[in-house]
N, C-alpha and C positions, 0 to 999 in steps of 0.2 A: 588660452593662450600657452605656446610651446616654444620656448628659445633653446635654440642648437647654435653651440659656440664650436668651433672647429679650429684645432691648431697643431703644429708640432711640439713634440717633448723629447728632450734630449736626456740621456742619461748614461750610466758606466755600466757594463755587462759587469758582475761581480765574478764571473767565471773566466771569461778571456781580458778583461780590464781594457774593451775597445769601446767606441761610442755608439750607443744605440739612439735611434730616432724613431719614434712613435708618433702614428697619425692619433690623437686623441679627440675626441667628441665628447661634450657635455651636454647633456638634455635638461630642461628644466622648466617647471610652470613659471617659475619667478624669474625676474632679472638679475644676471648676476654681472658685477662688474667687471669687464675684461682684464682690468688691472691685477684683479684677485686671482685669475686664473693665469695671468704671466707671471706674478709673484710665485706662483706654486711650480709652474712649470722654469722658471729660473733656478728654482731651489733645487731641482731634479737634477741639474746638470751635472754636478760635483759628485753626485752619489753614485754608490755603487750598489744598486738594487735590482732585483727581477721585475720584469714586467707587471707581473701579480702583484708582488708589494706597490709599486707605483699605483697602479689602478686602486687597490684596497686600501691605500693612505689617501687617495684624492676622493674615495667616497664617503670617507669618514669627514674630510674637511668640508665638501660640498653633500651634505644629507639633502635626501630627498632630490636628487639628480641620479639619472642615469649617466655612468660614464664607462666609456667605450676606448680601448686603446687597441691599436692595431701596428704589427711590427714583425720583421723578420729575422728569425736565429737562424743561422746555417742553413740558410735556404727555405726554410719553414716559416710560412705565414702562421702567426698567433693573434688570437683576438679574443681580448679578455673585457669582460662585460661586468661590471657592477651596479 
Protein backbone atom coordinates (compact mmCIF):
# COMPACT_ATOMS: atom_id res chain seq x y z
CA UNK A 1 0.00 0.00 0.00
CA UNK A 2 1.21 3.46 -0.84
CA UNK A 3 -0.52 6.50 0.65
CA UNK A 4 -0.03 9.85 -1.06
CA UNK A 5 -0.98 13.09 0.68
CA UNK A 6 -0.95 16.40 -1.22
CA UNK A 7 -1.47 19.83 0.30
CA UNK A 8 -0.31 23.46 0.29
CA UNK A 9 2.24 24.62 2.82
CA UNK A 10 2.95 28.28 3.57
CA UNK A 11 6.01 29.88 5.16
CA UNK A 12 7.82 33.21 5.24
CA UNK A 13 10.85 33.70 2.99
CA UNK A 14 13.83 34.40 5.28
CA UNK A 15 15.44 36.58 2.60
CA UNK A 16 12.58 38.72 1.27
CA UNK A 17 10.16 38.20 4.17
CA UNK A 18 7.27 37.55 1.77
CA UNK A 19 4.84 34.66 1.90
CA UNK A 20 5.92 31.51 0.06
CA UNK A 21 3.50 28.75 -0.91
CA UNK A 22 4.70 25.22 -1.59
CA UNK A 23 2.99 22.22 -3.08
CA UNK A 24 3.79 19.41 -0.68
CA UNK A 25 3.54 15.66 -1.27
CA UNK A 26 4.04 13.06 1.45
CA UNK A 27 4.27 9.41 0.39
CA UNK A 28 4.13 6.62 2.94
CA UNK A 29 3.53 2.89 3.18
CA UNK A 30 1.55 3.58 6.37
CA UNK A 31 -1.50 5.69 7.13
CA UNK A 32 -0.76 9.20 8.33
CA UNK A 33 -3.57 11.10 9.97
CA UNK A 34 -4.30 14.21 7.92
CA UNK A 35 -4.54 16.23 11.13
CA UNK A 36 -0.85 15.57 11.82
CA UNK A 37 0.11 16.85 8.36
CA UNK A 38 -2.05 19.94 8.77
CA UNK A 39 -0.61 20.59 12.23
CA UNK A 40 2.88 20.60 10.71
CA UNK A 41 1.78 22.81 7.80
CA UNK A 42 0.01 25.29 10.07
CA UNK A 43 3.12 25.49 12.25
CA UNK A 44 5.17 26.61 9.24
CA UNK A 45 2.95 29.56 8.34
CA UNK A 46 4.71 32.07 10.59
CA UNK A 47 8.22 30.62 10.36
CA UNK A 48 11.04 32.21 8.39
CA UNK A 49 12.61 29.12 6.86
CA UNK A 50 13.87 28.06 3.48
CA UNK A 51 12.14 25.38 1.46
CA UNK A 52 15.10 23.09 2.10
CA UNK A 53 14.85 23.57 5.88
CA UNK A 54 11.11 22.91 5.88
CA UNK A 55 11.49 19.76 3.78
CA UNK A 56 14.27 18.43 6.00
CA UNK A 57 12.31 19.14 9.19
CA UNK A 58 9.25 17.43 7.77
CA UNK A 59 11.30 14.37 6.79
CA UNK A 60 12.54 14.11 10.38
CA UNK A 61 9.04 14.48 11.80
CA UNK A 62 7.61 11.91 9.38
CA UNK A 63 10.34 9.24 9.13
CA UNK A 64 10.09 6.54 6.48
CA UNK A 65 8.16 8.92 4.23
CA UNK A 66 9.19 10.52 0.98
CA UNK A 67 8.66 14.28 1.21
CA UNK A 68 8.55 16.48 -1.88
CA UNK A 69 8.06 20.25 -1.89
CA UNK A 70 7.73 22.40 -5.00
CA UNK A 71 7.80 26.18 -5.04
CA UNK A 72 8.84 29.19 -7.07
CA UNK A 73 11.51 31.67 -6.00
CA UNK A 74 12.17 34.68 -8.23
CA UNK A 75 10.49 32.80 -11.10
CA UNK A 76 12.70 29.72 -10.57
CA UNK A 77 10.89 26.47 -9.85
CA UNK A 78 12.52 24.58 -7.01
CA UNK A 79 11.85 20.98 -6.06
CA UNK A 80 13.22 19.50 -2.85
CA UNK A 81 12.95 15.78 -2.08
CA UNK A 82 13.83 14.13 1.21
